[in-house]
N, C-alpha and C positions, 0 to 999 in steps of 0.2 A: 513778150520784153522779160527779163528777168526782172523779180521782185528786187523793190530797192535793198542796198544792203549793209550795211557795218564795214568800215574798212578793215580788208584784209590785211596781216601779217602775217608770211609766211613764215613757216615753223622754221625754230632757228637752230634744231640737231637733227639730225640724220639719223635716230636708231637702223641702227643692222637686223634687228629683228621687225620683221612683219606687223605682230601685234603692240609692236613698244610704238611707233611708227602711228598706229590707229588712235589708242592711247592718245599720244601728243594732240593730233587733229583736235580728237574729240573733246579733250579739255576746252582749246582755245576757239572754238564752236563755241562753247558753253561761258564760260570764264572769260573772252571777248570781243561775242557778238561776231566769230567771222566766218564763214560760210565753207564752206564743205571741202566743197566744189576748191574754188579759188583757192584752198589749203592743198588739196590734192595734187593738183593740176600742179602746182608749184613743186611739192614733195616729191612726187613722181616719177617727173622730169629731172630734175638733179639729184635723183637715188641714182643708182645702180641694179637693182632690183627688178630680175628677171620675168617676164611677164606674167608668169605664176603668182608670181611674189607682187606682182602691184594691181594682182587681178583678187585679191585677196586681203589686202587693204581695203581696197576702193568697196567691196563687201562688207568688213569688217563697221569703215565706219557710216557708212547708207546705210547697212541693217542696223545697227545699235539704234543710229539717229530716228529712224522710222518706227521700231520698234520699245524707244524708248518707255510711254505709259505702258507697256504691260511690260515693262521688264521690271519698274518700279512695281508695279502690280506685285509679280514673284519676293520679289527683295523684301516688298513691307513684310511678309507673310514668313517669314523668316531671320528677319534682323530684330533686335529690340528697339533698335533707333530708327525713322520715318526715313526712305532717301532724301527728301528735303532735309532732313536734321545732318545728314552726313555732310561730309566736307567734299567740295565738287570734284575733287580728283577722286577720292576714293567711290562715291558713286558714282564717277565713270566706271573705276573699274571693273569695280561689279556690273553696269549693265553688260557690259565690254565679255566678259566672260558667261554671261547667263547667253549671249546672244547665242555662243559657239555652242553651247552647252540644249541651247532650245531649236534654235535651228540650224545649224551646221552638223551635218550625220555625218561627216567627215574627218569633224574633230574629236578625238578623244576627250572625254573632260574629265580627264586626269592632264591631259596638259591643259585645256584650259585653264583649271584651278590653279595648276599650281606657276604659269605664268602671272596671272592677276596677284598671287602672292606676292613673288616674285616684283609686278609693276609700285603694288603698294609700299613696301620697302624699301622706295624712291622717294616714298613722300611725308613729310613728315622725322624721319628716322625709323620710321617705317612701323608705329607705334597701332596702324590700325588691321599689321600685316592680320593680326590673331581675327578681329574682324571678317574678314574680308575669306579667311577657310573658314571660315566657320560657319557663314551663311553661304557660305559658295557647297561643301559638305557636304549639308542637307539640303539643299537646290536641287541641287545633282540624281539627287532619289525622291525628292517630292515634288518636286515644281508641277508637272500632270496632275499632282491632286487637289493644289490651290484653287478653290473656289472662282469663279464669276459671278458678276450682281444677272440676273433672270431676265430672259430677253421677255418675259413675259411683266413682271413686276418693273421692272427694271432696262428696256431697252437702250432706255438710251442709258444710261450704265455702260449695258452691257457690249451695245457696239464701240462706244469708247474707247471699254479696257481689254477685249478681246481684239481688235482691231487698233487699238492705237494711234486712239485721235481726243481730241481736246474735246469736250465734252458740247462748249458751246460748238463745235465746227459739226458731229454727229447727231446732235439736235438740229439742227438749221435743218441740214439734208434728210435727217430723214419727213420732217414736216413737205421736205420739195422734193424727195423723192419714194416716199414711204420704204420700207424695213428690207424688203432682196433687195432693191435697189444698194440703193443706201450702203449695205453689207457689201455688196458687189465694188463700190465706187472707194470705200472704206481698203480691202481685200487687194484689191488692182493698184493702189498707192503705194502699195507696201514693196510693190514687184521690184527689181531693179530695174533702171530706168532704160534704156536703152539704147548706145550708141550708132547715132546716123551721123550717114558722113553730104552733104550737097556739094556735085559734082560741080567744078569751075567750069560752065560749059563755052566761056573766051577760048579755051587752051584746049579741052577734051570731052567725049563723050560720055555718056556716063557705061558705054558699056565696055569703053576702052577698058574704065579707074576701074572699073572691075573682075576684068582681065587679070590687069597688072595686080591688083591685090589677093587674088584667087590664088595665082603663081606664082606671088610668095608664100605661100602659105597661111594667109588669112581668110576666116573664112569672112566670108560676105555675099550678101543677093542683094536685089533690088529691092527697095519698097514696097511695100501695095499700093499710096494712094500721090507720092510725088515722083512727078517722072526723072527726078535729079540724084534723089535720093540713095543710096547705099546704107544698107543697116550693117554692122558690124559686130564681132564675138569678139570673147579674149585676146583683144588687142596690145593687151599696156595703153600705154596715152599714145592719140594721136596723132600726134610727133613726133613720133616713129617711125606713120604706117610710112609709106614708101609714097613716093608725090606731093608730099607736108611741102617739104622744102620748092618745092620746085610751083610751089599754090597748087597744087590741083583738083584741090576740096579745100573747103573746109569743116567743122563739127556747124551743124543744126540741125534739131530736132525735127519730126515728118512736119510736124501741125505748123511750124512756126515758116518752113520750104510753103504752103498752099497759101499764104497771109501775101509770101511776091506773086504768087500769081495769080491773088485775089484784083490786089493792087493793076496789076499788068500798066506798068507804064510801057512806050512805046520809043526805039529808039528816035532820040533829037528833043524828042522831051523835055520841059524843064520839072522836076520833081524834085521834093520837100519830104526829110523822113527825122521832123521833130526830137526826137527820142531818141539817138541813135544806137545808143549801145551798149552793147557791144562792136557791133559793124555790121555782123549775118546778116538781116536786112537792107540794108545799106546796098551790102555786096551781091545782094541777091539782084536787087532792083537794078545798080547795075549792068550785070549780065544779064540781064532779059532785055536793059536796052540796048543790048551789043558793043556798050561801052560806047556809047550816043548822045552828046547832051550831058546836061549839067544834071547832076544831084550835092542837092546843100543838105548836111549831114548837121543837127541840133545837137549839141548833150550837153546838160546844166552844171557836167562832173569833168572837170579837164581829163582825168584817169581816162575816164573812156572813150572820150576824144581822142586821145592816145591810139588805145586798144583800136578803136577803131580804121586810127593814120595806119597802121601797123596790118595789119588785115586788110588795105583799099594795095598796099606796096606789098605784100605781099603774093597778093593772088595777079596783080596788075593791071589793077580796074585804077582808071587814071581821071573818072570824069568827076571825081567828089571834091566839092568842094566841106572845109570844113572848118565849127565853128563853135567858140564856147558858148549860151549863151543861156537862156532860162527860158522856153517855149511856150509862158504863160503874157511873160509880156517882146518876147522878140518881135521889131518889125517887119511882116515881108515889104520885097519890095512892090513898087505900085503895081507893074504887070501879072501879077500873083504866077503860080505854077497850074502844070497840068493836072499834078496828081499834089496829092497830103495825105503819107505816113501816118499816122497817131500812133505809133504802137507805147500806151499811157505806159507809165509807173504802176503796178498795181499788186494785189495781196498776195500774185505768183497759187490761188490755192489749187490748180490745174494742172502745174508741176509739181509738186509733194514728191513724187517718184525722185526725181533729181537736184531734189532743196525738202529733205524728207525737215531740217532745222527744222522752218517757215511752221509749221503748224504747232509748232511751240512757243513759235512769238507771236503769234496773228491774235486780236483781239476786235470784236465788235466796235468798239470804236475806232481803230485800225481802219476798216474798212469804209465806217462811213467818212473821216480825214480822205482816202485815196478817192474817192467814189466824187467828193467834192471838187478834188488839184483836179480827175479827169476829166470833170464838166467845166471846168477852165477853161483846161488844155482845149478841151472842142471846138466851145463857143468860138476863143481868140483864133484859133488857127482854122476854123471855117470861111476869115477871110483871108486868108492867105491863097484862095483856089477862084480858079478862075471861071465866068463862066462858060457853063458848058464842060467843067475839070472833075473831076474825081477824090473825095475823100474816102480814105480807108481809118476804119477805128476799130484797134483788133486789142487785144488783154489777152493773156494767158491763166484767166481766171474762171470760176466758174457761179462768181459772185452776182447775182441777178442785181444790184444797187451799182455793178461798177461797169455790168454790160447793156442791162436792157433798161436798162433804170435812165441811165447817161447817156444812149442813143435816144427816148423819147424826148429827151431834156432836150438836143440837139431840134430834134426834129419838133418840137414846139416852138421854139426861141429860133430858128431857122424854116421858115415854108418853103424857102428859096431853094431847101436841097429834097431830097426825098431819097425811097433804097433804090438799089436798082441790087438785081439778081447775083446773084457773086456763078453760079451753074454753071452757065457758056463759058467760065474762065477756066474751070476748070478742068484736068483730065476726067474720062467718065469714070472711072473708080470713087475720085470723091464727092462727085455732085451728092451722093446721097448723106451727105454729111452738110449739105446746108438743107436748110429748112423751109417750111410755108413760105417765110417772110423774104426767103435767098439771102440768111446768115447763114454765115459760114457755122456751126458747133460741132467742138470734138472733144471726144471723153477719156478717161482712161479705160475703165468698166467693159464700155461701146466697142472700141474700136481700137486701141494701144494705143493711142495717141494722145499727150501729154489736152491738157484740159484749156482745147484754147475759144473766144471769144471774135466773130469779124466781120463791121460789115463793111459795105461799100457801099459808098453812097454816090448822088450826080449832082453839080449845080446848076439849075435851071439857065441858058440861058436870056440874051436879054433881052428877050421877050417874054420871057412865062415861060417856053419850052424848053422841056427838060433835052438834054443833048443826048445819042449814044455816045 
């Protein structure tokens, strides 16, 4: 599930230049607490940018956010004022230019500097344009000589600075995975997230949509693990792809698609999706059920439910009943559900490729609060599962407190639930993603997937026997 977000407000103006649009989006992410993907989606859909310019805006926004910590380290080496003492628009324009200088070899450094100076002139009558020019002129020549903390004397500082993550997170993962694997994970988190479609199997098979996309000139290939997934490249916004308006596909990450397969609802089942927005897993469950049965989709956010309803309408899904409700207190019907999916609000630390700003917003206190909420959700909703039914707990984080800790709490409190092996429900290529306990675990650096955790549990039957 997408991490809990601040309210997103679309950009008010539509600049003709890709760098100017990226600067405006980055400002709203930092100053308003918005999410980049929502702002990008709105801005690019309403723009007239060609696919190449859309790709550039996307790369600039996500890359600048991902490398923010490293870029601030460079700024600090060449600015008399530390980055956090600068006005946010100026700090952001410096990051944006430095990302181009340090990471985008196809963009001439002089072009990045000149654009940054022009953008700086839009803020406070250009008072900081001279500072921007001076910092970037020096950095263009000397940025590669800026020293990093020593990996031997200060491994946390080295990892956090070199791979642009907050120190507390680098320290946590260093203790959990060791230096080499932590470095691989941090590096992977800074790679661009792939765009993955899920074919709507109610209307078309995966190979048919793949052929249609390729015929339209869109580089596309089947995903490795999810049978209904298609990986696309350089396609601009997905709503401009052939088949979108017809409801032939939705956008859903590959690891997220595996959660639906693990839930494995059958046609005619009664299913509860307790934290349903934006609707990717809800509609996937409906497709697996052949649009027969009932899915109750809850979300505490009314706008989230509106998104679910728009998605079900576009995809032609008719079995979803939506409700705005707090799943921690919602009262289920007496007869219960065959399947309950708790795709819980989480820290999102497994999705830093597609939500790079999340790393700069989370704290250890956030994780503790989220784990408490997840435990409350899971314990309350366990009562919605009929005897013999299935409960799936899923997150998109790598945090042990939110994953193993919450699962252990449920198993301790509710001995009528037991873990069920996920492997038989997944296609053969995905079965190695399941650990010895039968739990699905995916990692960006190991599998090229978002970091997901999903556990399938069965509720004992009336006489204490676990049903299949």
